[in-house]
mmCIF file of the N, C-alpha and C atoms, coordinates in Angstrom:
data_MODEL
# 
_entry.id   MODEL 
# 
loop_
_atom_site.group_PDB 
_atom_site.id 
_atom_site.type_symbol 
_atom_site.label_atom_id 
_atom_site.label_alt_id 
_atom_site.label_comp_id 
_atom_site.label_asym_id 
_atom_site.label_entity_id 
_atom_site.label_seq_id 
_atom_site.pdbx_PDB_ins_code 
_atom_site.Cartn_x 
_atom_site.Cartn_y 
_atom_site.Cartn_z 
_atom_site.occupancy 
_atom_site.B_iso_or_equiv 
_atom_site.pdbx_formal_charge 
_atom_site.auth_seq_id 
_atom_site.auth_comp_id 
_atom_site.auth_asym_id 
_atom_site.auth_atom_id 
_atom_site.pdbx_PDB_model_num 
ATOM 1   N N  . MET A 1 1  ? 124.341 53.188  50.182 1.00 0.00 ? 1  MET A N  1 
ATOM 2   C CA . MET A 1 1  ? 124.709 53.722  49.035 1.00 0.00 ? 1  MET A CA 1 
ATOM 3   C C  . MET A 1 1  ? 123.408 54.397  48.075 1.00 0.00 ? 1  MET A C  1 
ATOM 4   N N  . ARG A 1 2  ? 122.493 53.403  48.383 1.00 0.00 ? 2  ARG A N  1 
ATOM 5   C CA . ARG A 1 2  ? 121.218 53.853  47.516 1.00 0.00 ? 2  ARG A CA 1 
ATOM 6   C C  . ARG A 1 2  ? 120.641 55.185  48.167 1.00 0.00 ? 2  ARG A C  1 
ATOM 7   N N  . GLU A 1 3  ? 120.746 55.632  49.545 1.00 0.00 ? 3  GLU A N  1 
ATOM 8   C CA . GLU A 1 3  ? 120.332 56.786  50.135 1.00 0.00 ? 3  GLU A CA 1 
ATOM 9   C C  . GLU A 1 3  ? 121.088 57.807  49.654 1.00 0.00 ? 3  GLU A C  1 
ATOM 10  N N  . ASP A 1 4  ? 122.613 57.463  49.296 1.00 0.00 ? 4  ASP A N  1 
ATOM 11  C CA . ASP A 1 4  ? 123.203 58.780  48.808 1.00 0.00 ? 4  ASP A CA 1 
ATOM 12  C C  . ASP A 1 4  ? 122.871 58.992  47.397 1.00 0.00 ? 4  ASP A C  1 
ATOM 13  N N  . GLU A 1 5  ? 122.588 58.104  46.832 1.00 0.00 ? 5  GLU A N  1 
ATOM 14  C CA . GLU A 1 5  ? 122.072 58.504  45.319 1.00 0.00 ? 5  GLU A CA 1 
ATOM 15  C C  . GLU A 1 5  ? 120.750 59.115  45.405 1.00 0.00 ? 5  GLU A C  1 
ATOM 16  N N  . GLU A 1 6  ? 119.725 58.645  46.245 1.00 0.00 ? 6  GLU A N  1 
ATOM 17  C CA . GLU A 1 6  ? 118.509 59.435  46.150 1.00 0.00 ? 6  GLU A CA 1 
ATOM 18  C C  . GLU A 1 6  ? 118.639 60.907  46.853 1.00 0.00 ? 6  GLU A C  1 
ATOM 19  N N  . ARG A 1 7  ? 119.637 60.949  47.674 1.00 0.00 ? 7  ARG A N  1 
ATOM 20  C CA . ARG A 1 7  ? 119.795 62.352  48.053 1.00 0.00 ? 7  ARG A CA 1 
ATOM 21  C C  . ARG A 1 7  ? 120.504 63.231  47.131 1.00 0.00 ? 7  ARG A C  1 
ATOM 22  N N  . ARG A 1 8  ? 121.319 62.783  46.155 1.00 0.00 ? 8  ARG A N  1 
ATOM 23  C CA . ARG A 1 8  ? 121.942 63.571  45.022 1.00 0.00 ? 8  ARG A CA 1 
ATOM 24  C C  . ARG A 1 8  ? 120.839 63.937  43.992 1.00 0.00 ? 8  ARG A C  1 
ATOM 25  N N  . GLN A 1 9  ? 119.799 62.918  43.789 1.00 0.00 ? 9  GLN A N  1 
ATOM 26  C CA . GLN A 1 9  ? 118.778 63.159  43.030 1.00 0.00 ? 9  GLN A CA 1 
ATOM 27  C C  . GLN A 1 9  ? 117.939 64.373  43.651 1.00 0.00 ? 9  GLN A C  1 
ATOM 28  N N  . VAL A 1 10 ? 117.607 64.179  44.939 1.00 0.00 ? 10 VAL A N  1 
ATOM 29  C CA . VAL A 1 10 ? 116.742 65.243  45.441 1.00 0.00 ? 10 VAL A CA 1 
ATOM 30  C C  . VAL A 1 10 ? 117.456 66.639  45.397 1.00 0.00 ? 10 VAL A C  1 
ATOM 31  N N  . ASP A 1 11 ? 118.884 66.516  45.788 1.00 0.00 ? 11 ASP A N  1 
ATOM 32  C CA . ASP A 1 11 ? 119.603 67.906  45.562 1.00 0.00 ? 11 ASP A CA 1 
ATOM 33  C C  . ASP A 1 11 ? 119.688 68.486  44.225 1.00 0.00 ? 11 ASP A C  1 
ATOM 34  N N  . TRP A 1 12 ? 119.683 67.529  43.142 1.00 0.00 ? 12 TRP A N  1 
ATOM 35  C CA . TRP A 1 12 ? 119.775 67.970  41.910 1.00 0.00 ? 12 TRP A CA 1 
ATOM 36  C C  . TRP A 1 12 ? 118.475 68.563  41.628 1.00 0.00 ? 12 TRP A C  1 
ATOM 37  N N  . ALA A 1 13 ? 117.212 67.969  41.900 1.00 0.00 ? 13 ALA A N  1 
ATOM 38  C CA . ALA A 1 13 ? 115.912 68.580  41.676 1.00 0.00 ? 13 ALA A CA 1 
ATOM 39  C C  . ALA A 1 13 ? 115.650 69.632  42.416 1.00 0.00 ? 13 ALA A C  1 
ATOM 40  N N  . LEU A 1 14 ? 116.109 69.886  43.449 1.00 0.00 ? 14 LEU A N  1 
ATOM 41  C CA . LEU A 1 14 ? 116.037 71.164  44.289 1.00 0.00 ? 14 LEU A CA 1 
ATOM 42  C C  . LEU A 1 14 ? 116.707 72.336  43.599 1.00 0.00 ? 14 LEU A C  1 
ATOM 43  N N  . GLU A 1 15 ? 117.904 72.168  43.240 1.00 0.00 ? 15 GLU A N  1 
ATOM 44  C CA . GLU A 1 15 ? 118.789 72.994  42.382 1.00 0.00 ? 15 GLU A CA 1 
ATOM 45  C C  . GLU A 1 15 ? 118.113 73.351  41.103 1.00 0.00 ? 15 GLU A C  1 
ATOM 46  N N  . HIS A 1 16 ? 117.651 72.258  40.456 1.00 0.00 ? 16 HIS A N  1 
ATOM 47  C CA . HIS A 1 16 ? 116.808 72.718  39.255 1.00 0.00 ? 16 HIS A CA 1 
ATOM 48  C C  . HIS A 1 16 ? 115.882 73.479  39.414 1.00 0.00 ? 16 HIS A C  1 
ATOM 49  N N  . ALA A 1 17 ? 114.988 73.261  40.358 1.00 0.00 ? 17 ALA A N  1 
ATOM 50  C CA . ALA A 1 17 ? 113.771 74.054  40.684 1.00 0.00 ? 17 ALA A CA 1 
ATOM 51  C C  . ALA A 1 17 ? 114.043 75.415  41.025 1.00 0.00 ? 17 ALA A C  1 
ATOM 52  N N  . ARG A 1 18 ? 115.220 75.708  41.789 1.00 0.00 ? 18 ARG A N  1 
ATOM 53  C CA . ARG A 1 18 ? 115.746 76.990  42.269 1.00 0.00 ? 18 ARG A CA 1 
ATOM 54  C C  . ARG A 1 18 ? 116.108 77.685  40.743 1.00 0.00 ? 18 ARG A C  1 
ATOM 55  N N  . GLU A 1 19 ? 116.680 77.136  40.088 1.00 0.00 ? 19 GLU A N  1 
ATOM 56  C CA . GLU A 1 19 ? 117.270 77.753  38.694 1.00 0.00 ? 19 GLU A CA 1 
ATOM 57  C C  . GLU A 1 19 ? 115.981 78.101  37.868 1.00 0.00 ? 19 GLU A C  1 
ATOM 58  N N  . LEU A 1 20 ? 114.901 77.233  37.791 1.00 0.00 ? 20 LEU A N  1 
ATOM 59  C CA . LEU A 1 20 ? 113.827 77.466  36.901 1.00 0.00 ? 20 LEU A CA 1 
ATOM 60  C C  . LEU A 1 20 ? 113.023 78.631  37.557 1.00 0.00 ? 20 LEU A C  1 
ATOM 61  N N  . ALA A 1 21 ? 112.929 78.712  39.038 1.00 0.00 ? 21 ALA A N  1 
ATOM 62  C CA . ALA A 1 21 ? 112.454 80.075  39.614 1.00 0.00 ? 21 ALA A CA 1 
ATOM 63  C C  . ALA A 1 21 ? 113.024 81.228  39.237 1.00 0.00 ? 21 ALA A C  1 
ATOM 64  N N  . GLU A 1 22 ? 114.346 81.259  39.340 1.00 0.00 ? 22 GLU A N  1 
ATOM 65  C CA . GLU A 1 22 ? 115.057 82.324  39.169 1.00 0.00 ? 22 GLU A CA 1 
ATOM 66  C C  . GLU A 1 22 ? 114.951 82.823  37.640 1.00 0.00 ? 22 GLU A C  1 
ATOM 67  N N  . GLN A 1 23 ? 114.981 81.790  36.745 1.00 0.00 ? 23 GLN A N  1 
ATOM 68  C CA . GLN A 1 23 ? 114.638 82.130  35.199 1.00 0.00 ? 23 GLN A CA 1 
ATOM 69  C C  . GLN A 1 23 ? 113.193 82.622  34.972 1.00 0.00 ? 23 GLN A C  1 
ATOM 70  N N  . GLU A 1 24 ? 112.162 82.072  35.707 1.00 0.00 ? 24 GLU A N  1 
ATOM 71  C CA . GLU A 1 24 ? 110.840 82.783  35.868 1.00 0.00 ? 24 GLU A CA 1 
ATOM 72  C C  . GLU A 1 24 ? 110.906 84.188  36.254 1.00 0.00 ? 24 GLU A C  1 
ATOM 73  N N  . GLU A 1 25 ? 111.589 84.470  37.355 1.00 0.00 ? 25 GLU A N  1 
ATOM 74  C CA . GLU A 1 25 ? 111.531 85.819  37.891 1.00 0.00 ? 25 GLU A CA 1 
ATOM 75  C C  . GLU A 1 25 ? 112.070 86.811  36.959 1.00 0.00 ? 25 GLU A C  1 
ATOM 76  N N  . GLN A 1 26 ? 113.305 86.353  36.271 1.00 0.00 ? 26 GLN A N  1 
ATOM 77  C CA . GLN A 1 26 ? 114.034 87.329  35.221 1.00 0.00 ? 26 GLN A CA 1 
ATOM 78  C C  . GLN A 1 26 ? 113.086 87.575  33.992 1.00 0.00 ? 26 GLN A C  1 
ATOM 79  N N  . LEU A 1 27 ? 112.260 86.435  33.583 1.00 0.00 ? 27 LEU A N  1 
ATOM 80  C CA . LEU A 1 27 ? 111.319 86.668  32.627 1.00 0.00 ? 27 LEU A CA 1 
ATOM 81  C C  . LEU A 1 27 ? 110.209 87.592  33.000 1.00 0.00 ? 27 LEU A C  1 
ATOM 82  N N  . ARG A 1 28 ? 109.837 87.374  34.148 1.00 0.00 ? 28 ARG A N  1 
ATOM 83  C CA . ARG A 1 28 ? 108.723 88.280  34.663 1.00 0.00 ? 28 ARG A CA 1 
ATOM 84  C C  . ARG A 1 28 ? 109.157 89.691  34.632 1.00 0.00 ? 28 ARG A C  1 
ATOM 85  N N  . GLN A 1 29 ? 110.360 89.820  35.144 1.00 0.00 ? 29 GLN A N  1 
ATOM 86  C CA . GLN A 1 29 ? 110.922 91.195  35.308 1.00 0.00 ? 29 GLN A CA 1 
ATOM 87  C C  . GLN A 1 29 ? 111.147 91.936  33.890 1.00 0.00 ? 29 GLN A C  1 
ATOM 88  N N  . ARG A 1 30 ? 111.564 91.055  32.836 1.00 0.00 ? 30 ARG A N  1 
ATOM 89  C CA . ARG A 1 30 ? 111.442 91.446  31.399 1.00 0.00 ? 30 ARG A CA 1 
ATOM 90  C C  . ARG A 1 30 ? 110.180 91.899  30.810 1.00 0.00 ? 30 ARG A C  1 
ATOM 91  N N  . GLN A 1 31 ? 109.364 91.091  31.252 1.00 0.00 ? 31 GLN A N  1 
ATOM 92  C CA . GLN A 1 31 ? 107.772 91.309  30.766 1.00 0.00 ? 31 GLN A CA 1 
ATOM 93  C C  . GLN A 1 31 ? 107.397 92.685  31.334 1.00 0.00 ? 31 GLN A C  1 
ATOM 94  N N  . ASP A 1 32 ? 107.537 92.629  32.673 1.00 0.00 ? 32 ASP A N  1 
ATOM 95  C CA . ASP A 1 32 ? 107.109 93.973  33.282 1.00 0.00 ? 32 ASP A CA 1 
ATOM 96  C C  . ASP A 1 32 ? 107.891 95.364  32.531 1.00 0.00 ? 32 ASP A C  1 
ATOM 97  N N  . PHE A 1 33 ? 109.055 95.011  32.453 1.00 0.00 ? 33 PHE A N  1 
ATOM 98  C CA . PHE A 1 33 ? 109.767 96.217  31.878 1.00 0.00 ? 33 PHE A CA 1 
ATOM 99  C C  . PHE A 1 33 ? 109.307 96.500  30.340 1.00 0.00 ? 33 PHE A C  1 
ATOM 100 N N  . ASN A 1 34 ? 109.034 95.431  29.632 1.00 0.00 ? 34 ASN A N  1 
ATOM 101 C CA . ASN A 1 34 ? 108.499 95.661  28.177 1.00 0.00 ? 34 ASN A CA 1 
ATOM 102 C C  . ASN A 1 34 ? 107.049 96.166  28.270 1.00 0.00 ? 34 ASN A C  1 
ATOM 103 N N  . LYS A 1 35 ? 106.246 95.700  29.256 1.00 0.00 ? 35 LYS A N  1 
ATOM 104 C CA . LYS A 1 35 ? 105.073 96.315  29.295 1.00 0.00 ? 35 LYS A CA 1 
ATOM 105 C C  . LYS A 1 35 ? 104.924 97.712  29.674 1.00 0.00 ? 35 LYS A C  1 
ATOM 106 N N  . GLY A 1 36 ? 105.891 98.092  30.615 1.00 0.00 ? 36 GLY A N  1 
ATOM 107 C CA . GLY A 1 36 ? 106.053 99.533  30.988 1.00 0.00 ? 36 GLY A CA 1 
ATOM 108 C C  . GLY A 1 36 ? 106.474 100.300 29.827 1.00 0.00 ? 36 GLY A C  1 
ATOM 109 N N  . LEU A 1 37 ? 107.469 99.807  28.940 1.00 0.00 ? 37 LEU A N  1 
ATOM 110 C CA . LEU A 1 37 ? 107.996 100.427 27.874 1.00 0.00 ? 37 LEU A CA 1 
ATOM 111 C C  . LEU A 1 37 ? 106.870 100.644 26.839 1.00 0.00 ? 37 LEU A C  1 
ATOM 112 N N  . HIS A 1 38 ? 106.026 99.564  26.592 1.00 0.00 ? 38 HIS A N  1 
ATOM 113 C CA . HIS A 1 38 ? 104.862 99.752  25.662 1.00 0.00 ? 38 HIS A CA 1 
ATOM 114 C C  . HIS A 1 38 ? 104.020 100.939 26.111 1.00 0.00 ? 38 HIS A C  1 
ATOM 115 N N  . LEU A 1 39 ? 103.582 100.756 27.480 1.00 0.00 ? 39 LEU A N  1 
ATOM 116 C CA . LEU A 1 39 ? 102.744 101.796 27.982 1.00 0.00 ? 39 LEU A CA 1 
ATOM 117 C C  . LEU A 1 39 ? 103.314 103.193 27.735 1.00 0.00 ? 39 LEU A C  1 
ATOM 118 N N  . GLU A 1 40 ? 104.490 103.237 28.228 1.00 0.00 ? 40 GLU A N  1 
ATOM 119 C CA . GLU A 1 40 ? 104.965 104.721 28.122 1.00 0.00 ? 40 GLU A CA 1 
ATOM 120 C C  . GLU A 1 40 ? 105.161 105.145 26.882 1.00 0.00 ? 40 GLU A C  1 
ATOM 121 N N  . SER A 1 41 ? 105.509 104.367 25.830 1.00 0.00 ? 41 SER A N  1 
ATOM 122 C CA . SER A 1 41 ? 105.745 104.731 24.584 1.00 0.00 ? 41 SER A CA 1 
ATOM 123 C C  . SER A 1 41 ? 104.328 104.995 23.953 1.00 0.00 ? 41 SER A C  1 
ATOM 124 N N  . ALA A 1 42 ? 103.314 104.339 24.144 1.00 0.00 ? 42 ALA A N  1 
ATOM 125 C CA . ALA A 1 42 ? 101.909 104.775 23.787 1.00 0.00 ? 42 ALA A CA 1 
ATOM 126 C C  . ALA A 1 42 ? 101.524 106.055 24.202 1.00 0.00 ? 42 ALA A C  1 
ATOM 127 N N  . GLN A 1 43 ? 101.703 106.430 25.549 1.00 0.00 ? 43 GLN A N  1 
ATOM 128 C CA . GLN A 1 43 ? 101.308 107.505 26.326 1.00 0.00 ? 43 GLN A CA 1 
ATOM 129 C C  . GLN A 1 43 ? 102.214 108.810 25.550 1.00 0.00 ? 43 GLN A C  1 
ATOM 130 N N  . LEU A 1 44 ? 103.509 108.437 25.386 1.00 0.00 ? 44 LEU A N  1 
ATOM 131 C CA . LEU A 1 44 ? 104.409 109.600 24.766 1.00 0.00 ? 44 LEU A CA 1 
ATOM 132 C C  . LEU A 1 44 ? 104.065 109.871 23.321 1.00 0.00 ? 44 LEU A C  1 
ATOM 133 N N  . THR A 1 45 ? 103.744 108.753 22.593 1.00 0.00 ? 45 THR A N  1 
ATOM 134 C CA . THR A 1 45 ? 103.385 108.980 21.161 1.00 0.00 ? 45 THR A CA 1 
ATOM 135 C C  . THR A 1 45 ? 102.044 109.592 20.994 1.00 0.00 ? 45 THR A C  1 
ATOM 136 N N  . VAL A 1 46 ? 101.175 109.237 21.745 1.00 0.00 ? 46 VAL A N  1 
ATOM 137 C CA . VAL A 1 46 ? 99.826  109.907 21.487 1.00 0.00 ? 46 VAL A CA 1 
ATOM 138 C C  . VAL A 1 46 ? 99.937  111.307 22.266 1.00 0.00 ? 46 VAL A C  1 
ATOM 139 N N  . SER A 1 47 ? 100.323 111.405 23.254 1.00 0.00 ? 47 SER A N  1 
ATOM 140 C CA . SER A 1 47 ? 100.300 112.723 24.057 1.00 0.00 ? 47 SER A CA 1 
ATOM 141 C C  . SER A 1 47 ? 101.152 113.759 23.382 1.00 0.00 ? 47 SER A C  1 
ATOM 142 N N  . HIS A 1 48 ? 102.366 113.456 23.053 1.00 0.00 ? 48 HIS A N  1 
ATOM 143 C CA . HIS A 1 48 ? 103.237 114.307 22.465 1.00 0.00 ? 48 HIS A CA 1 
ATOM 144 C C  . HIS A 1 48 ? 103.493 114.338 21.021 1.00 0.00 ? 48 HIS A C  1 
ATOM 145 N N  . GLU A 1 49 ? 102.931 113.265 20.435 1.00 0.00 ? 49 GLU A N  1 
ATOM 146 C CA . GLU A 1 49 ? 103.081 113.023 19.090 1.00 0.00 ? 49 GLU A CA 1 
ATOM 147 C C  . GLU A 1 49 ? 104.714 112.914 18.709 1.00 0.00 ? 49 GLU A C  1 
ATOM 148 N N  . LEU A 1 50 ? 105.338 111.871 19.378 1.00 0.00 ? 50 LEU A N  1 
ATOM 149 C CA . LEU A 1 50 ? 106.687 111.706 19.386 1.00 0.00 ? 50 LEU A CA 1 
ATOM 150 C C  . LEU A 1 50 ? 106.966 110.349 18.374 1.00 0.00 ? 50 LEU A C  1 
ATOM 151 N N  . THR A 1 51 ? 108.077 110.395 17.907 1.00 0.00 ? 51 THR A N  1 
ATOM 152 C CA . THR A 1 51 ? 108.347 109.033 17.286 1.00 0.00 ? 51 THR A CA 1 
ATOM 153 C C  . THR A 1 51 ? 108.526 107.775 17.914 1.00 0.00 ? 51 THR A C  1 
ATOM 154 N N  . ARG A 1 52 ? 108.300 106.728 17.638 1.00 0.00 ? 52 ARG A N  1 
ATOM 155 C CA . ARG A 1 52 ? 108.647 105.426 18.176 1.00 0.00 ? 52 ARG A CA 1 
ATOM 156 C C  . ARG A 1 52 ? 109.988 105.412 18.664 1.00 0.00 ? 52 ARG A C  1 
ATOM 157 N N  . ALA A 1 53 ? 110.959 105.815 17.768 1.00 0.00 ? 53 ALA A N  1 
ATOM 158 C CA . ALA A 1 53 ? 112.462 105.796 18.063 1.00 0.00 ? 53 ALA A CA 1 
ATOM 159 C C  . ALA A 1 53 ? 112.626 106.596 19.203 1.00 0.00 ? 53 ALA A C  1 
ATOM 160 N N  . PHE A 1 54 ? 112.212 107.805 19.372 1.00 0.00 ? 54 PHE A N  1 
ATOM 161 C CA . PHE A 1 54 ? 112.263 108.739 20.484 1.00 0.00 ? 54 PHE A CA 1 
ATOM 162 C C  . PHE A 1 54 ? 111.882 108.099 21.869 1.00 0.00 ? 54 PHE A C  1 
ATOM 163 N N  . ALA A 1 55 ? 110.469 107.586 21.542 1.00 0.00 ? 55 ALA A N  1 
ATOM 164 C CA . ALA A 1 55 ? 110.234 106.813 22.984 1.00 0.00 ? 55 ALA A CA 1 
ATOM 165 C C  . ALA A 1 55 ? 110.869 105.585 23.387 1.00 0.00 ? 55 ALA A C  1 
ATOM 166 N N  . PHE A 1 56 ? 111.273 104.874 22.588 1.00 0.00 ? 56 PHE A N  1 
ATOM 167 C CA . PHE A 1 56 ? 112.123 103.748 22.909 1.00 0.00 ? 56 PHE A CA 1 
ATOM 168 C C  . PHE A 1 56 ? 113.411 104.258 23.615 1.00 0.00 ? 56 PHE A C  1 
ATOM 169 N N  . SER A 1 57 ? 114.072 105.366 22.926 1.00 0.00 ? 57 SER A N  1 
ATOM 170 C CA . SER A 1 57 ? 115.320 105.658 23.569 1.00 0.00 ? 57 SER A CA 1 
ATOM 171 C C  . SER A 1 57 ? 114.989 106.380 24.866 1.00 0.00 ? 57 SER A C  1 
ATOM 172 N N  . TYR A 1 58 ? 113.912 107.044 24.980 1.00 0.00 ? 58 TYR A N  1 
ATOM 173 C CA . TYR A 1 58 ? 113.602 107.624 26.337 1.00 0.00 ? 58 TYR A CA 1 
ATOM 174 C C  . TYR A 1 58 ? 113.512 106.427 27.297 1.00 0.00 ? 58 TYR A C  1 
ATOM 175 N N  . MET A 1 59 ? 112.830 105.366 27.019 1.00 0.00 ? 59 MET A N  1 
ATOM 176 C CA . MET A 1 59 ? 112.660 104.415 27.824 1.00 0.00 ? 59 MET A CA 1 
ATOM 177 C C  . MET A 1 59 ? 113.967 103.574 28.256 1.00 0.00 ? 59 MET A C  1 
ATOM 178 N N  . GLN A 1 60 ? 114.964 103.494 27.280 1.00 0.00 ? 60 GLN A N  1 
ATOM 179 C CA . GLN A 1 60 ? 116.141 102.917 27.458 1.00 0.00 ? 60 GLN A CA 1 
ATOM 180 C C  . GLN A 1 60 ? 116.925 103.685 28.482 1.00 0.00 ? 60 GLN A C  1 
ATOM 181 N N  . LEU A 1 61 ? 116.822 105.043 28.294 1.00 0.00 ? 61 LEU A N  1 
ATOM 182 C CA . LEU A 1 61 ? 117.511 105.888 29.272 1.00 0.00 ? 61 LEU A CA 1 
ATOM 183 C C  . LEU A 1 61 ? 116.922 105.842 30.711 1.00 0.00 ? 61 LEU A C  1 
ATOM 184 N N  . ILE A 1 62 ? 115.644 105.795 30.947 1.00 0.00 ? 62 ILE A N  1 
ATOM 185 C CA . ILE A 1 62 ? 115.086 105.535 32.153 1.00 0.00 ? 62 ILE A CA 1 
ATOM 186 C C  . ILE A 1 62 ? 115.506 104.373 32.719 1.00 0.00 ? 62 ILE A C  1 
ATOM 187 N N  . HIS A 1 63 ? 115.549 103.174 31.823 1.00 0.00 ? 63 HIS A N  1 
ATOM 188 C CA . HIS A 1 63 ? 116.055 101.937 32.256 1.00 0.00 ? 63 HIS A CA 1 
ATOM 189 C C  . HIS A 1 63 ? 117.436 101.967 32.766 1.00 0.00 ? 63 HIS A C  1 
ATOM 190 N N  . SER A 1 64 ? 118.416 102.746 32.018 1.00 0.00 ? 64 SER A N  1 
ATOM 191 C CA . SER A 1 64 ? 119.745 102.729 32.300 1.00 0.00 ? 64 SER A CA 1 
ATOM 192 C C  . SER A 1 64 ? 119.917 103.409 33.769 1.00 0.00 ? 64 SER A C  1 
ATOM 193 N N  . PHE A 1 65 ? 119.194 104.495 33.842 1.00 0.00 ? 65 PHE A N  1 
ATOM 194 C CA . PHE A 1 65 ? 119.259 105.072 35.336 1.00 0.00 ? 65 PHE A CA 1 
ATOM 195 C C  . PHE A 1 65 ? 118.601 104.184 36.531 1.00 0.00 ? 65 PHE A C  1 
ATOM 196 N N  . GLY A 1 66 ? 118.244 102.937 36.049 1.00 0.00 ? 66 GLY A N  1 
ATOM 197 C CA . GLY A 1 66 ? 117.484 102.142 37.121 1.00 0.00 ? 66 GLY A CA 1 
ATOM 198 C C  . GLY A 1 66 ? 116.218 102.366 37.415 1.00 0.00 ? 66 GLY A C  1 
ATOM 199 N N  . LEU A 1 67 ? 115.424 103.237 36.802 1.00 0.00 ? 67 LEU A N  1 
ATOM 200 C CA . LEU A 1 67 ? 114.244 103.770 37.354 1.00 0.00 ? 67 LEU A CA 1 
ATOM 201 C C  . LEU A 1 67 ? 113.187 102.881 36.490 1.00 0.00 ? 67 LEU A C  1 
ATOM 202 N N  . LYS A 1 68 ? 111.982 102.758 37.026 1.00 0.00 ? 68 LYS A N  1 
ATOM 203 C CA . LYS A 1 68 ? 110.956 101.971 36.394 1.00 0.00 ? 68 LYS A CA 1 
ATOM 204 C C  . LYS A 1 68 ? 109.989 102.968 35.598 1.00 0.00 ? 68 LYS A C  1 
ATOM 205 N N  . ALA A 1 69 ? 109.402 102.385 34.637 1.00 0.00 ? 69 ALA A N  1 
ATOM 206 C CA . ALA A 1 69 ? 108.595 103.292 33.657 1.00 0.00 ? 69 ALA A CA 1 
ATOM 207 C C  . ALA A 1 69 ? 107.206 103.531 34.514 1.00 0.00 ? 69 ALA A C  1 
ATOM 208 N N  . SER A 1 70 ? 106.763 104.553 34.418 1.00 0.00 ? 70 SER A N  1 
ATOM 209 C CA . SER A 1 70 ? 105.584 104.821 35.211 1.00 0.00 ? 70 SER A CA 1 
ATOM 210 C C  . SER A 1 70 ? 104.230 104.436 34.427 1.00 0.00 ? 70 SER A C  1 
ATOM 211 N N  . ALA A 1 71 ? 103.441 103.740 34.997 1.00 0.00 ? 71 ALA A N  1 
ATOM 212 C CA . ALA A 1 71 ? 102.203 103.309 34.411 1.00 0.00 ? 71 ALA A CA 1 
ATOM 213 C C  . ALA A 1 71 ? 101.033 104.067 35.069 1.00 0.00 ? 71 ALA A C  1 
ATOM 214 N N  . GLN A 1 72 ? 101.345 105.098 36.001 1.00 0.00 ? 72 GLN A N  1 
ATOM 215 C CA . GLN A 1 72 ? 100.426 105.713 36.901 1.00 0.00 ? 72 GLN A CA 1 
ATOM 216 C C  . GLN A 1 72 ? 99.849  106.871 35.976 1.00 0.00 ? 72 GLN A C  1 
ATOM 217 N N  . LYS A 1 73 ? 98.605  107.410 36.295 1.00 0.00 ? 73 LYS A N  1 
ATOM 218 C CA . LYS A 1 73 ? 98.014  108.493 35.866 1.00 0.00 ? 73 LYS A CA 1 
ATOM 219 C C  . LYS A 1 73 ? 98.767  109.928 36.189 1.00 0.00 ? 73 LYS A C  1 
ATOM 220 N N  . PRO A 1 74 ? 98.966  110.691 35.197 1.00 0.00 ? 74 PRO A N  1 
ATOM 221 C CA . PRO A 1 74 ? 99.630  112.070 35.605 1.00 0.00 ? 74 PRO A CA 1 
ATOM 222 C C  . PRO A 1 74 ? 98.722  112.738 36.586 1.00 0.00 ? 74 PRO A C  1 
ATOM 223 N N  . HIS A 1 75 ? 99.528  113.853 37.165 1.00 0.00 ? 75 HIS A N  1 
ATOM 224 C CA . HIS A 1 75 ? 98.890  114.864 38.054 1.00 0.00 ? 75 HIS A CA 1 
ATOM 225 C C  . HIS A 1 75 ? 97.823  115.636 37.327 1.00 0.00 ? 75 HIS A C  1 
ATOM 226 N N  . ASP A 1 76 ? 96.861  116.192 38.049 1.00 0.00 ? 76 ASP A N  1 
ATOM 227 C CA . ASP A 1 76 ? 95.960  117.058 37.378 1.00 0.00 ? 76 ASP A CA 1 
ATOM 228 C C  . ASP A 1 76 ? 96.572  118.151 36.689 1.00 0.00 ? 76 ASP A C  1 
ATOM 229 N N  . SER A 1 77 ? 97.498  118.691 37.117 1.00 0.00 ? 77 SER A N  1 
ATOM 230 C CA . SER A 1 77 ? 98.245  119.875 36.348 1.00 0.00 ? 77 SER A CA 1 
ATOM 231 C C  . SER A 1 77 ? 98.729  119.392 35.051 1.00 0.00 ? 77 SER A C  1 
ATOM 232 N N  . GLU A 1 78 ? 98.982  117.959 34.868 1.00 0.00 ? 78 GLU A N  1 
ATOM 233 C CA . GLU A 1 78 ? 99.597  117.635 33.657 1.00 0.00 ? 78 GLU A CA 1 
ATOM 234 C C  . GLU A 1 78 ? 98.615  116.839 32.863 1.00 0.00 ? 78 GLU A C  1 
ATOM 235 N N  . SER A 1 79 ? 97.265  116.858 33.247 1.00 0.00 ? 79 SER A N  1 
ATOM 236 C CA . SER A 1 79 ? 96.313  115.851 32.472 1.00 0.00 ? 79 SER A CA 1 
ATOM 237 C C  . SER A 1 79 ? 96.015  116.446 31.018 1.00 0.00 ? 79 SER A C  1 
ATOM 238 N N  . ARG A 1 80 ? 96.121  117.732 30.957 1.00 0.00 ? 80 ARG A N  1 
ATOM 239 C CA . ARG A 1 80 ? 95.873  118.269 29.478 1.00 0.00 ? 80 ARG A CA 1 
ATOM 240 C C  . ARG A 1 80 ? 97.091  117.550 28.447 1.00 0.00 ? 80 ARG A C  1 
ATOM 241 N N  . LEU A 1 81 ? 98.206  117.206 28.988 1.00 0.00 ? 81 LEU A N  1 
ATOM 242 C CA . LEU A 1 81 ? 99.202  116.652 28.148 1.00 0.00 ? 81 LEU A CA 1 
ATOM 243 C C  . LEU A 1 81 ? 98.779  115.187 27.860 1.00 0.00 ? 81 LEU A C  1 
ATOM 244 N N  . TYR A 1 82 ? 98.094  114.387 28.562 1.00 0.00 ? 82 TYR A N  1 
ATOM 245 C CA . TYR A 1 82 ? 97.770  113.121 28.444 1.00 0.00 ? 82 TYR A CA 1 
ATOM 246 C C  . TYR A 1 82 ? 96.470  112.794 27.791 1.00 0.00 ? 82 TYR A C  1 
ATOM 247 N N  . GLN A 1 83 ? 95.703  113.943 27.339 1.00 0.00 ? 83 GLN A N  1 
ATOM 248 C CA . GLN A 1 83 ? 94.481  113.588 26.812 1.00 0.00 ? 83 GLN A CA 1 
ATOM 249 C C  . GLN A 1 83 ? 94.398  112.815 25.651 1.00 0.00 ? 83 GLN A C  1 
ATOM 250 N N  . THR A 1 84 ? 93.584  111.789 25.382 1.00 0.00 ? 84 THR A N  1 
ATOM 251 C CA . THR A 1 84 ? 93.583  110.954 24.105 1.00 0.00 ? 84 THR A CA 1 
ATOM 252 C C  . THR A 1 84 ? 92.314  111.246 23.354 1.00 0.00 ? 84 THR A C  1 
# 
């Protein structure tokens, strides 16, 4: 009977650890998205002098399509657009 109780406690601890790991992964994904949103917003605002509202709606649109915000440098042909 004591072994059953210990096994239940171990099972509960493992399940709790899995839940915490999943929550951490979700938090990391949200942080990554927010970081991308911030970077893209800053790039758009500076390079195209767009409003924050437009940049935010642009990022929401990208996210709704399941795409990731680009934090990469633009191609050489586009570099004049991204000069700061």
